Backbone as a ProteinNet text record, in pm:
[ID]
protein_1_A
[PRIMARY]
MNCPTCNNESRRFGKDRKGNQRFQCLTCKKTFSEPRERPLGEMILAEDKALSVLHHLVEGCSIRSTERITGVEKRTILNLLVLVGEKCERLLEEKIKGVSVKHVQCDEIWGYVGMKEKTKKRQGRKDEDDLGDAYCFIGMEQSTKLILAWHLGRRTVVDTVAFTEKLGQATADHSFQISTDGFTPYKDAIVYSLGAKHVDFAQIIKIFGKSQDDDHRYSPPQVIGLEKTSVFGNPRS
[TERTIARY]
-3720.1	-3674.1	-3746.5	-3787.3	-3858.9	-3763.8	-3807.2	-3729.3	-3721.3	-3602.2	-3591.5	-3653.3	-3681.3	-3739.5	-3891.2	-3953.2	-4099.8	-4161.5	-4077.6	-4121.4	-4201.5	-4181.4	-4246.7	-4150.6	-4205.3	-4125.7	-4018.6	-3905.3	-3793.9	-3747.6	-3658.7	-3605	-3453.3	-3391.3	-3245.5	-3197.8	-3085.2	-3037.8	-2884.9	-2834.5	-2690.9	-2615.6	-2484.2	-2398.4	-2300.5	-2251.3	-2152.6	-2013.7	-1910.2	-1775.6	-1716.6	-1776.5	-1731.4	-1811.1	-1904	-1981	-2106.1	-2142.4	-2263	-2385.9	-2493.8	-2616.2	-2680.4	-2722.8	-2794.8	-2941.8	-3029	-3172.5	-3226	-3337.4	-3406.3	-3553.2	-3605.4	-3745.3	-3834.1	-3938.9	-4029.9	-4120.2	-4130.8	-4220	-4144.3	-4046.7	-3975.4	-3846.9	-3808.4	-3692.6	-3558.4	-3557.4	-3430.4	-3356.5	-3223.1	-3141.2	-3071.7	-3046.2	-2981.2	-2913.6	-2819.8	-2744.9	-2813.3	-2785.3	-2837	-2775.1	-2857.1	-2802.4	-2698.6	-2585.1	-2474.4	-2445	-2445.5	-2419.2	-2275.3	-2256.6	-2123.4	-2100	-2047.3	-2028.6	-1932.5	-1843.4	-1747.1	-1789.6	-1913.3	-1962.2	-1885.3	-1835.1	-1763.2	-1614.3	-1567.7	-1425.7	-1393.3	-1279.7	-1239	-1145	-1122.6	-1037.3	-1101.2	-1021.8	-1072.2	-1117.5	-1225.8	-1283.1	-1184.9	-1110.9	-1016	-903.9	-864.5	-762.5	-817.7	-944.1	-1007.5	-1017.6	-1053.5	-1060.9	-924.9	-820.2	-684.9	-647.9	-682.9	-655.6	-727.2	-855.6	-934.8	-883	-840.9	-786.8	-661.8	-574.5	-453.9	-487.3	-583.7	-619.5	-679.7	-770.6	-833.7	-735.5	-624.9	-522.1	-424.5	-446.1	-363.6	-254	-247.8	-146.2	-179.7	-78.2	-99.4	-135.2	-175.7	-207.2	-84	31.2	154.5	199.4	194.1	237.7	140.8	10.5	-87.4	-61.9	-22.8	11.2	130.2	231.8	350.5	319.2	237.4	209.6	118.4	13.1	-87.5	-61.7	19.7	42.4	-69.2	-163.5	-274.5	-235.3	-256.4	-213.3	-285.7	-216.7	-267.5	-403.6	-423	-551.1	-664.9	-633.7	-735.2	-774.1	-674.8	-703.7	-791.8	-761.8	-842	-984.2	-999.3	-1133.2	-1211.1	-1139.6	-1203.1	-1249.4	-1168.3	-1205.5	-1333.6	-1343.4	-1462.9	-1585.3	-1571.2	-1682.1	-1730	-1636.3	-1672.2	-1726.4	-1668.1	-1715.9	-1859.8	-1895	-2032.7	-2129.8	-2088.1	-2174.6	-2191.8	-2084.3	-2092.8	-2183.5	-2176	-2260.4	-2407.9	-2440.1	-2579.5	-2626.6	-2539.2	-2574.8	-2604	-2520.7	-2541.1	-2674.4	-2706.6	-2831.1	-2953	-2941.2	-3054	-3076.8	-2968.5	-2978.9	-2985.7	-2915	-2909.2	-3016.3	-3135.7	-3249.3	-3326.2	-3359.5	-3441.2	-3383.4	-3251.5	-3185.5	-3206.7	-3244.5	-3260.3	-3122.9	-3092.8	-2961.6	-2980.4	-2875.9	-2877.7	-2781.9	-2666.1	-2565.9	-2488.4	-2494	-2425.8	-2310.5	-2192.6	-2075.8	-2037.7	-2010.6	-1978.6	-1840.7	-1772.1	-1641	-1610.2	-1499.9	-1459.5	-1315.4	-1290.5	-1155.8	-1100.8	-987.7	-929.8	-839.3	-844.3	-752.8	-742.8	-674.3	-667.7	-651.9	-693.8	-687.3	-591.5	-484.2	-389.7	-293.3	-344.5	-262.7	-344.8	-275.2	-344.8	-407.4	-504	-580	-490.8	-394.2	-307.7	-220.5	-179.7	-102.9	-190.9	-314.1	-410.3	-433.1	-448.4	-468.1	-343.5	-226.9	-101.1	-79.4	-126.9	-110.9	-224.3	-317.5	-426.8	-525.5	-555	-644.8	-769.3	-819.4	-932.2	-1059.1	-1076.5	-1201	-1203.9	-1095.5	-1090	-1142.3	-1267.8	-1334.7	-1281.9	-1212	-1163.5	-1024	-975.6	-846.4	-863.1	-767.4	-765	-814.5	-843.2	-884.4	-1016.9	-1028.3	-1150.9	-1176.8	-1302	-1340.5	-1446.7	-1422.6	-1519.9	-1592.5	-1719.3	-1800.7	-1845.2	-1831.6	-1867	-1963.4	-2073.1	-2164.1	-2162.1	-2119.8	-2099.3	-2180	-2245	-2314.8	-2210.8	-2221.5	-2113.7	-2084.7	-2187	-2164	-2128.5	-2193.2	-2170.1	-2064.6	-2027.8	-1933	-1986.5	-2117.9	-2179.6	-2172.6	-2123.8	-2123.8	-2265	-2331.2	-2468.9	-2476.9	-2386.6	-2388.3	-2250.8	-2221.9	-2097.2	-2122.3	-2036.5	-2047.7	-1909.5	-1872.4	-1742.8	-1763	-1696.4	-1709.3	-1608.1	-1648.9	-1563.5	-1623.4	-1546.2	-1593.8	-1673.7	-1793.9	-1880.4	-2018.2	-2100.7	-2237.5	-2316.4	-2301.6	-2377.3	-2344.5	-2217.2	-2178.6	-2217	-2216.2	-2258	-2406	-2488.3	-2631.9	-2655.4	-2580.9	-2594.7	-2564.7	-2465.2	-2429.9	-2539.6	-2589.9	-2692.6	-2824.1	-2851	-2969.6	-2957.3	-2839.9	-2816.5	-2827.7	-2777.8	-2785.6	-2930.4	-3011.5	-3152.7	-3227	-3192.2	-3255.6	-3210.9	-3090.7	-3036.4	-3087.5	-3133.2	-3172	-3323.6	-3369.2	-3512.6	-3563.9	-3696.7	-3759.8	-3785.3	-3680.4	-3696.4	-3573.8	-3582	-3477.5	-3346.2	-3238	-3104.4	-3007	-2887.1	-2785.2	-2693.2	-2650.8	-2554	-2443.6	-2318.4	-2202.4	-2114.6	-2069.3	-1982	-1863.1	-1772.6	-1666.8	-1721.6	-1634.4	-1680.5	-1709.6	-1719.8	-1746.3	-1882.8	-1883.4	-2003.4	-2123.9	-2110.1	-2228	-2308.7	-2250.9	-2327.7	-2452.4	-2443.7	-2554.9	-2682.3	-2673.4	-2791.2	-2828	-2727.2	-2753.7	-2829	-2792.9	-2858.8	-3001.2	-3022.2	-3158.6	-3243	-3186.1	-3259.5	-3293.5	-3197.4	-3215.9	-3268.6	-3234	-3265.5	-3349.8	-3386.2	-3460.2	-3591.6	-3659.6	-3789.1	-3775.6	-3651.8	-3630.9	-3596.7	-3602.8	-3580.6	-3444.4	-3339.9	-3206.3	-3150.4	-3064.1	-2985.8	-2848.3	-2811.5	-2693.7	-2587.9	-2465.2	-2351.5	-2230.9	-2145.7	-2020.6	-1903.3	-1805.4	-1685.8	-1567.2	-1506.8	-1399.2	-1267.1	-1169.7	-1038.4	-954.6	-880.5	-788	-646.7	-573.5	-440.6	-332.5	-220.2	-106.3	-29.7	87.9	170.1	215.8	241.7	287.9	424.2	452.7	577.5	694.3	817.1	935.6	958.9	1066	1091	1104.7	1155.8	1173.6	1040.1	931.4	799.8	693.9	735.7	640.8	533.3	554.1	452.6	360	386.8	302.7	191.4	73.3	-35.4	-1.5	-49.6	-25.8	-89.9	-38.1	-89.5	-221.9	-319.6	-447.4	-431.9	-457.7	-439	-571.2	-683.2	-811.7	-928	-1048.8	-1171.5	-1271.3	-1340	-1445.9	-1577.9	-1670.6	-1798.9	-1906.8	-1977.6	-2079	-2213.5	-2315.6	-2451.8	-2513.3	-2552.2	-2609.5	-2760.1	-2829.1	-2971.8	-3009.8	-3127.1	-3169.8	-3100.7	-3089.7	-3029	-2924.8	-2812.7	-2711.6	-2642.9	-2608.6	-2536.4	-2388.2	-2313.6	-2170.9	-2095.6
-402.8	-526.2	-645.3	-739.7	-857.8	-971.7	-1056.4	-1172.5	-1274.6	-1327.3	-1427.1	-1561.8	-1583.8	-1711.6	-1710.3	-1608.8	-1605	-1490.4	-1405.8	-1294.6	-1188.6	-1182.7	-1079	-962.7	-852.6	-732	-752.8	-686.1	-695.6	-555.5	-551.8	-424.4	-429.8	-312	-306	-365.5	-437.8	-508.9	-501.4	-378.2	-359.2	-396.8	-407.3	-443.2	-551.9	-626.3	-729.4	-666.5	-748.4	-695.8	-632.6	-661.5	-601.5	-476.6	-438.2	-317.7	-338	-463.1	-490.6	-483.4	-424.8	-407.7	-543.1	-560.2	-681.1	-644.8	-744.5	-726.2	-840.6	-813.1	-916.9	-917.1	-1035.9	-1049.6	-1023.3	-944.4	-913	-1030.3	-1127.3	-1241.6	-1363.9	-1411.4	-1534.3	-1506.7	-1379.4	-1335.9	-1379.6	-1434.2	-1471.7	-1346.8	-1352.4	-1240.2	-1276.7	-1176.1	-1199.4	-1070.2	-1083	-968.5	-909.5	-783	-717.3	-782.8	-817.7	-879	-788.3	-846.4	-768.4	-815.9	-720.4	-754.2	-799.3	-907.2	-960.4	-958.3	-847.5	-836.7	-939.6	-992.8	-1092	-1234.6	-1252.3	-1386.8	-1452.1	-1573	-1648.1	-1615.5	-1527.4	-1491.8	-1412	-1441.2	-1372.4	-1255.6	-1227.5	-1116.2	-984.3	-895.3	-763.6	-684.7	-607.3	-534.3	-432.3	-362.7	-264.2	-332	-451.8	-526.4	-575.7	-618.7	-662.2	-547.2	-427.5	-309.9	-274.9	-289.5	-262.3	-359.5	-486.8	-587.4	-550.5	-515.2	-482.8	-357	-257.6	-135.2	-164.3	-251.5	-285.4	-364.1	-453.4	-534.2	-449.8	-358.3	-276	-174.8	-148	-60	-135.1	-266.2	-342.8	-425.1	-430.2	-513.2	-660.9	-742.7	-886.6	-947.4	-1073.5	-1143.8	-1149.4	-1184.7	-1198.2	-1064.3	-957.6	-828.1	-777.7	-804.2	-766.5	-843.1	-968.3	-1049.2	-988.7	-946.7	-889	-754.7	-672.8	-538.1	-541.6	-623.5	-623.6	-726.7	-828.2	-934.7	-1037.3	-1031.3	-1126.8	-1243.8	-1364.9	-1485.3	-1500.7	-1560.5	-1568.6	-1635.4	-1747.2	-1817.8	-1734.1	-1654.5	-1564.8	-1457.9	-1406.1	-1307.4	-1367.7	-1489.3	-1556.2	-1580.5	-1623.1	-1643.6	-1512	-1404.3	-1271.9	-1228.7	-1255.8	-1222.4	-1294.6	-1422.6	-1499.7	-1442.7	-1414.1	-1361.9	-1226.8	-1135.2	-1001.4	-1008.7	-1095.2	-1110.4	-1157.7	-1254.4	-1304.9	-1197.1	-1117.1	-1008.2	-901.4	-869.3	-769.7	-819.2	-947.7	-1004.1	-995	-1026.6	-1015.7	-870.3	-779.3	-637.2	-588.4	-630.4	-589.7	-641.6	-766.9	-825.6	-758.9	-717.1	-656.2	-510.3	-436.9	-292.6	-253.6	-325.8	-287.8	-364.3	-305.6	-365.6	-255.7	-280.3	-186	-46.5	-36.6	94.4	155.7	282.9	353.3	390.1	346.8	371.3	422.4	484.9	533.7	454.6	419.7	350.4	254.3	125.8	22.6	-32.6	-38.6	-94.1	-225.3	-326.8	-459.8	-503.2	-574.3	-627.4	-745.5	-816	-930.2	-908.7	-942.1	-935.2	-1077.1	-1098.9	-1233.9	-1258.2	-1380.2	-1424.8	-1575.8	-1635.7	-1782.4	-1831.5	-1955.4	-2017.5	-2135.8	-2128.4	-2239.5	-2242.5	-2237	-2241	-2190.5	-2150.3	-2105	-2224.5	-2194.5	-2299	-2388.4	-2330.4	-2411.7	-2507.1	-2463.5	-2552.1	-2664.2	-2631.2	-2731	-2838.5	-2796.9	-2893.3	-2976.3	-2911.2	-2982.7	-3090.3	-3065.4	-3163.3	-3265	-3257.7	-3354.2	-3341	-3216.9	-3193.5	-3117.1	-3147.7	-3075.9	-3085.5	-3195.3	-3217.4	-3147.1	-3082.4	-3014.2	-2871.8	-2850.3	-2721.5	-2609.7	-2644	-2539.4	-2489.9	-2528.9	-2482.3	-2416.2	-2331.3	-2275.8	-2132.9	-2091.6	-1954.1	-1920.4	-1795.9	-1745.9	-1605.4	-1578.1	-1447.4	-1384.8	-1260.1	-1186.5	-1088	-1117.5	-1028.7	-909.5	-789.5	-667.3	-584.3	-538.4	-444.9	-312.6	-205.6	-76	33.7	118	234.7	337.2	387.8	468.4	596.2	672.7	804.8	798.5	713.1	707.8	605.3	514.1	405.4	305.8	301.6	206.6	65.5	-29.9	-169.8	-223.9	-255.8	-303.7	-453.4	-527.4	-673.6	-728.4	-847.5	-915.9	-1065.8	-1138.9	-1284.4	-1344.2	-1438.1	-1505.2	-1644.3	-1671.2	-1802.1	-1816.4	-1883.6	-1900	-1822.3	-1807.1	-1731.1	-1825.4	-1858.8	-1953	-1890.6	-1957.4	-1912.2	-1914.5	-2022.9	-2038.4	-1926.5	-1896.2	-1791.1	-1653	-1634.4	-1505.8	-1481	-1584.1	-1571.4	-1547	-1616.4	-1595.2	-1449.7	-1392.2	-1252.2	-1157.3	-1177.2	-1086.5	-1099.3	-1217.4	-1231.8	-1145	-1142.6	-1056.5	-908.8	-876.5	-739.1	-698.4	-792.2	-764.3	-734.4	-805.4	-781.1	-648.2	-605.2	-483.2	-356.6	-366.4	-246.7	-233.9	-110.4	-82	-116.9	-133.4	-173	-53.2	6.2	110.3	107.7	178.2	171.7	230.5	160.4	212.5	146.5	199.5	145	53.1	-54.7	-145.7	-170.1	-159.2	-177.5	-288.3	-376.7	-487.2	-493.6	-588.4	-616.4	-711.7	-768.2	-849.1	-993.3	-1029.9	-1169.3	-1212	-1314.8	-1354.5	-1389.8	-1467.2	-1505.3	-1389.3	-1268.9	-1154.3	-1129	-1154.3	-1121.7	-1196.4	-1327.5	-1405.1	-1383.2	-1368.8	-1353.6	-1224.6	-1115.4	-987	-988.1	-1051.7	-1065.1	-1147.4	-1255.4	-1345.3	-1276.7	-1205.3	-1149.1	-1006.4	-926.9	-784.4	-738.4	-828.7	-788.9	-719.8	-762.8	-704.3	-560.5	-518	-382.3	-284	-330.7	-244.2	-175.4	-254.4	-196.2	-170.2	-69.8	-42.8	-104.6	-198.4	-280.9	-256.3	-227	-208.6	-284.2	-328.9	-393.5	-307.2	-292.2	-212.9	-308.7	-322.3	-419.3	-345.3	-379.8	-315.8	-377.9	-293.3	-339	-320	-430.8	-427	-424.5	-363.9	-362.3	-492.1	-492.4	-613.1	-646.8	-775.2	-818.1	-758.7	-740.2	-677.6	-774.2	-718.2	-803.2	-867.8	-941.3	-1017.2	-929.1	-806.4	-717.5	-670.3	-681.1	-633.5	-743.7	-870.2	-979.1	-991.6	-931.9	-938.8	-817.1	-721.8	-603.1	-627.9	-569.2	-587.9	-518	-571.3	-504.5	-365.7	-278.9	-142.3	-140.8	-67.4	-51.3	57.9	22.5	119.4	168	111.7	156.5	85.2	135.1	76.6	56.9	-55	-81.4	-90.9	2.3	7.9	-50.5	-151.7	-221	-213.5	-165.7	-163.7	-301.1	-365.9	-500.9	-492.8	-417.3	-390	-263.7	-209	-83	34.3	142.5	265	317.4	244.1	287.5	415.4	499.2	622.5	592.2	676.4	654	673.8
1539.4	1475.4	1536.7	1452.3	1499.7	1531.4	1621	1664.2	1550	1517.8	1410.6	1447	1578.9	1622.1	1616.7	1680.6	1688.2	1609	1551.8	1467.3	1544.1	1675.8	1755.5	1778.7	1830.4	1849.1	1954.2	1933.8	2028.2	2068.5	2169.1	2216	2216.9	2216.5	2222.3	2354.6	2347.5	2465.1	2473.2	2467.2	2478.9	2351.9	2363.6	2251.9	2292.7	2191.6	2221.3	2228.3	2249.3	2269.4	2143.3	2029.8	1904.1	1867.6	1952.7	1928.4	1845.3	1817.3	1740.1	1829.5	1779.3	1856.7	1887.7	2014.3	2057.7	2080.9	2065.4	2086.8	2172	2242.6	2320.3	2281.1	2253	2215.5	2337.1	2322.3	2432.8	2467.1	2378	2401.3	2451.2	2372.6	2410.8	2487.6	2502.5	2580.1	2522.5	2402.9	2341.4	2295.8	2302.2	2257.6	2126.2	2046.6	1917.9	1873.9	1782.8	1732.5	1609.6	1588.2	1468.4	1345.2	1247	1124.6	1060.8	1025.9	970.4	828.9	738	598.5	581.9	505	478.9	327.6	276.3	131.1	74.6	157.8	109.8	142.4	186.3	215.5	328.1	304.2	407.1	411.6	326	327.3	454	515.4	637.7	606.8	479.3	439.1	480	540	581.3	459.3	476.1	362.8	305.5	389.3	337.4	259	302.9	229.7	95.8	96	-29.3	-127.8	-78.9	-165.7	-223.7	-143	-191	-303.1	-286.1	-389.1	-519.2	-508.5	-627.8	-696.7	-617.4	-676.2	-758.7	-708.8	-782.3	-909.2	-900	-1016.5	-1128.1	-1093.2	-1197.5	-1256.2	-1185.9	-1240.8	-1330.6	-1345.1	-1438.1	-1374.8	-1242.4	-1178	-1198	-1209.5	-1222.5	-1087.3	-1090.8	-965.4	-875.9	-933.6	-854.6	-796.3	-876.2	-823.8	-717.5	-735.1	-632.8	-503.8	-516.7	-398.9	-324.7	-399	-334.3	-269.4	-334.8	-283.6	-161	-166.2	-59.4	48.6	18.2	115.2	122	27.5	23.7	-65.8	-17.1	-88.3	-221.8	-319.6	-456.7	-464.8	-396	-403.3	-345.2	-242.5	-186.7	-288	-360.3	-464.3	-572.3	-614.7	-717.3	-668.5	-542.9	-486	-478.8	-443.9	-438.8	-578.3	-679.1	-816.3	-858.5	-824.4	-859.3	-788.3	-660	-580.7	-634.5	-655.2	-703	-845.3	-928.5	-1065.4	-1071.1	-986.7	-983.6	-937	-838	-790.6	-898	-969.1	-1076.2	-1189	-1219.6	-1324.8	-1287.1	-1160.6	-1115.1	-1117	-1076.8	-1076.2	-1217.8	-1313.6	-1452.8	-1504.5	-1474.7	-1522.6	-1460.2	-1333.4	-1263.2	-1305.5	-1328.2	-1350.4	-1497.7	-1582.8	-1724.5	-1800.1	-1804.1	-1875.2	-1947.4	-2072.9	-2148.4	-2157.3	-2173.3	-2179.6	-2318.4	-2322	-2449.2	-2503.2	-2623.9	-2684.4	-2826.9	-2879.6	-3018.2	-3106.7	-3051.6	-3131.9	-3041.9	-3073.5	-2996.3	-3079.9	-3021.5	-3088.6	-3021.8	-3102.4	-3051.1	-3098.9	-3013.2	-3049.9	-2959.6	-2989.7	-2909.2	-2862.5	-2737.2	-2680.1	-2673	-2740	-2742.7	-2623.1	-2572.3	-2468.1	-2476.7	-2383.5	-2381.9	-2238.2	-2217.2	-2085.2	-2092.3	-2017.2	-2013.2	-2129.5	-2249.4	-2370.7	-2488	-2593.9	-2713.3	-2785.7	-2872	-2938.9	-3025.7	-3093.5	-3179.7	-3097.9	-2977.6	-2889.6	-2837.8	-2804.7	-2758.1	-2864.3	-2989.4	-3097.8	-3121	-3113.6	-3135.7	-3029.6	-2908.2	-2800	-2795.7	-2891	-2896.5	-2782.3	-2739.8	-2626.7	-2670.6	-2789.4	-2847.7	-2763.8	-2689.7	-2615.3	-2479.9	-2440.1	-2310.6	-2327.5	-2289.7	-2312.2	-2224	-2116.1	-2025.2	-2063.2	-2180.3	-2228.8	-2365.4	-2400.1	-2534.6	-2543.3	-2666.6	-2692.7	-2623.2	-2579.7	-2517.8	-2570.4	-2602.9	-2656.6	-2566.8	-2527.8	-2448.7	-2540.9	-2571.4	-2653.2	-2568.3	-2622.2	-2550	-2635.4	-2574.9	-2639.6	-2564.1	-2628.7	-2562.4	-2631.2	-2550.3	-2605.1	-2645.8	-2767.4	-2824.8	-2746.5	-2711.4	-2652.1	-2503.6	-2428.5	-2283.7	-2243	-2335.1	-2308.6	-2205.7	-2188.6	-2096.3	-2154.3	-2074.4	-2115.7	-2096.2	-2205.1	-2200.1	-2175.7	-2236.3	-2223	-2257.7	-2204	-2237.4	-2232.4	-2298.5	-2298	-2320.5	-2236.4	-2248.2	-2307	-2415.4	-2478.9	-2590.6	-2696	-2812.7	-2929.2	-3032.3	-3149	-3238	-3191.9	-3260.9	-3279.7	-3359.3	-3381.4	-3251	-3174.5	-3049.4	-2951.6	-2934.4	-2839.9	-2891	-3022.6	-3078.6	-3052.4	-3069.3	-3041.5	-2892.3	-2807.5	-2663	-2627	-2692	-2666.7	-2715.9	-2837.8	-2891	-2813.8	-2757.2	-2672.8	-2548.4	-2486.7	-2370.5	-2409.7	-2528	-2575.8	-2600.5	-2647.8	-2669.6	-2540.4	-2431.9	-2303	-2242.7	-2276	-2215.7	-2282.7	-2407.8	-2482.9	-2494.5	-2514.1	-2524.5	-2663.5	-2673.2	-2799.4	-2889.3	-2940.2	-3041.6	-3132.2	-3240.6	-3342.9	-3292.4	-3319.6	-3293.2	-3389.5	-3394.1	-3483	-3404.6	-3469.5	-3410.7	-3512.4	-3466.2	-3553	-3497.3	-3585.4	-3544.7	-3640.3	-3612.7	-3709.2	-3815.9	-3896.7	-4009.2	-3976.6	-3848.8	-3810.5	-3864.5	-3950.6	-4025.2	-3938.2	-3828.9	-3749.5	-3692.7	-3687.3	-3637.7	-3722	-3851.8	-3941	-3900.7	-3884.1	-3845.9	-3699.6	-3612	-3468.6	-3440.2	-3506	-3481	-3535	-3649.9	-3701.5	-3605.7	-3554.7	-3465.3	-3332.2	-3273.4	-3139.1	-3138.4	-3239.7	-3237	-3355.1	-3443.7	-3562.2	-3531.7	-3423.9	-3388	-3338.8	-3306.4	-3255.2	-3367.4	-3492.3	-3608.3	-3601.4	-3579.5	-3570.4	-3709.5	-3716.9	-3837.2	-3815.5	-3901.2	-3876.5	-3983.3	-3936.2	-4026.5	-3972	-4062.3	-4023.8	-4069.3	-3979.2	-4006.1	-4009.4	-4126	-4144.8	-4160.3	-4076.5	-4082.2	-4193.6	-4261.1	-4365.1	-4311.1	-4298.7	-4239	-4347.5	-4312.8	-4402.6	-4396.4	-4455.3	-4455.7	-4315	-4291.4	-4159.3	-4129.3	-4001	-3958.5	-3975.2	-3976.2	-3981.1	-3845	-3831.3	-3708.9	-3585.6	-3604.1	-3488.4	-3431.4	-3508.9	-3465.1	-3477.9	-3470.8	-3496.7	-3389.3	-3271.2	-3166.4	-3167.5	-3254.7	-3265.4	-3367.6	-3347	-3444.4	-3575.3	-3688.3	-3816.5	-3816.7	-3900.3	-3909.6	-3985.7	-3933.3	-4000.7	-4105.8	-4231.3	-4340.1	-4398.8	-4349.2	-4400.9	-4335.1	-4361.9	-4308.9	-4422	-4417	-4513.9	-4439.7	-4463.9	-4394.9	-4486.1	-4434.4	-4513.2	-4443.2	-4511.9	-4458.2	-4478.5	-4370	-4378	-4395.4	-4310.6	-4330.9	-4254.4	-4287.9	-4228.9	-4297.1	-4222.1	-4275.7	-4178.4	-4161.1	-4064.6	-4107.7	-4008.3	-4034.7	-4048.1	-4108.5	-4129	-3997.5
[MASK]
+++++++++++++++++++++++++++++++++++++++++++++++++++++++++++++++++++++++++++++++++++++++++++++++++++++++++++++++++++++++++++++++++++++++++++++++++++++++++++++++++++++++++++++++++++++++++++++++++++++++++++++++++++++++++++++++++++++++++++++

C-alpha cells in the first residue's frame, strides 16, 4: 500500500485499538490506517442494525412499525432509505445497459405525496410540485422479471418520454416486443425513444365492470376483459 501523503511504498505497522491495520511510510515515516469502506457514508448506524431496518421495509413493514421493532428512530430510517435508494439507482444505471430482451412490459404504480391531487387542487396548492399524485413508471422483462428501468414523476408526456429514454439505454439494439397500458403518450414516446430499435408495440387495455357498492368502494373494480391493440410492428399475442 502506498502512502496517501507522498505516494511512496509503506509497510505494516501494527493495528489500532479497534483492530484496523496501520501502515508506516518507508520514506516520510508517517503512519496511517488502512482505508475502510463506509457503505453508510457519514451515518453512525451499525451495519447490522441498518440491514435489519431494510429487511423489515422490503417485507412491507411501515416506517413506524420498523421503528418500533428495530428501535431505530424514524428520521434515521428515512435518511437510510434515501441513502440506499440513491446507491440502488446508481447501481441500476451502471449495470443495466444494453440488455438483450424479448418482451418488455411497462406499467405505472400510483401513489401520492402529502395529499391526493384532488385535495391539492381543492386547497388551491396547484403550484406546489412536491405534493400530490406520483406515478412510478416500471419497465420489466417478461420472462426474468428483471426491472430494466423506472422513473418517478407524474402521468405526463414529459415524464413518459423520460421513462422511455431510460428504457432505451437499458435495452440492446435489436427487435423486441413492448407492451403498455392504454396511456396515450406512450405511442409517441416509444417511437421517439425506441423506434430505431425496431420494436413491436402493443397496448393492453383492461375493461372494468361496474363500480362496487358502498361496502366495497375502496376495492378496485373487477376486470371483465382485455382489449389488445397492435400499435406498430408485429407484436405477438
